[in-house]
N, C-alpha and C positions, 0 to 999 in steps of 0.2 A: 613587829612580826609576831603572829601567834607561834607559841611553843607546840610542836607536833608530838603527840604520843609515842612513847617508844614501842617498837614492835616486838621488844624482847621479853616481855612481861610473862611470867609463868603464871600457875594456877594460884598461887598465893596473892597475886596482884588483881588477877582477872578471873572471877568465878565462872565466866563462859568457858575458860580452859581447864576447868577442874576436872580430873578423869572421873570423879564421882559426883556428877552435879547435884544429886539429891542429899548429899552428905550433909548439908546444913539447912535442909528443909524441916527436919525433925527437932523440935525444941519443946522443952518442958513448958506448959503454960504458966508455971510459977516463974519463968525466967523471961516471959514477954514484957517489954517496956510498955506495950499498950493493952495489957492483959485486963485492966480495970476498966476500959472503955466499954461502951455499949457493944453487944455482939453485933456482927455484920448482918446485912439483910441476907446473905447466902446462908450463913450459920443458921439465923432464924427459919428460913425456909426448910433447910434440911432437918434441923431439930424439931420442927412441926412435924413433919413427915415420919421421922422416927418415933416421935412420942405417939403419934397416932397408931403406927404399927404395932408398938409395945403396950398400947392401952394405958399409956401414962400421961399424966398432965403436963401440958407445955408451959413453960415459965418464960414469958416475953422479957422479963427483966434481968434476966441473966447477963454478965460481963462477957467479954470475948474468951477468957481464960475459963470461966465457969461453964459456958456453953461448949467449948472444946472438950471438956472433962465429961460433960453430960452426953455428947456426941458419942464419944468413945464407950462410954458405959451402956448406951442404947444400941450401939452397933454390936457390942458383945452380947447383948440379949436377943437382938433380932437376927444377927448374922449378916446384916446389909452392910456393905461397904468393906468388908473384910476380904483379904485374899485368902483363898482355899487351896 
């Protein structure tokens, strides 16, 4: 017989029950375990758009972590993607 999951898990056991669900979504790119991998398609697309808006060159060879840093930098310059 398969073991049934306990219904008494708290937020520490189940991120879906975390009272602050976005508390673990912001992580320094230096701490990413996959940061050295090629940037994702979504990152590349957004970074290309930001680069064009900022009049900057787009570098398709960036890693995930470097692309994230570059996105932050260009968002700050263009004002795009920031909460006001």
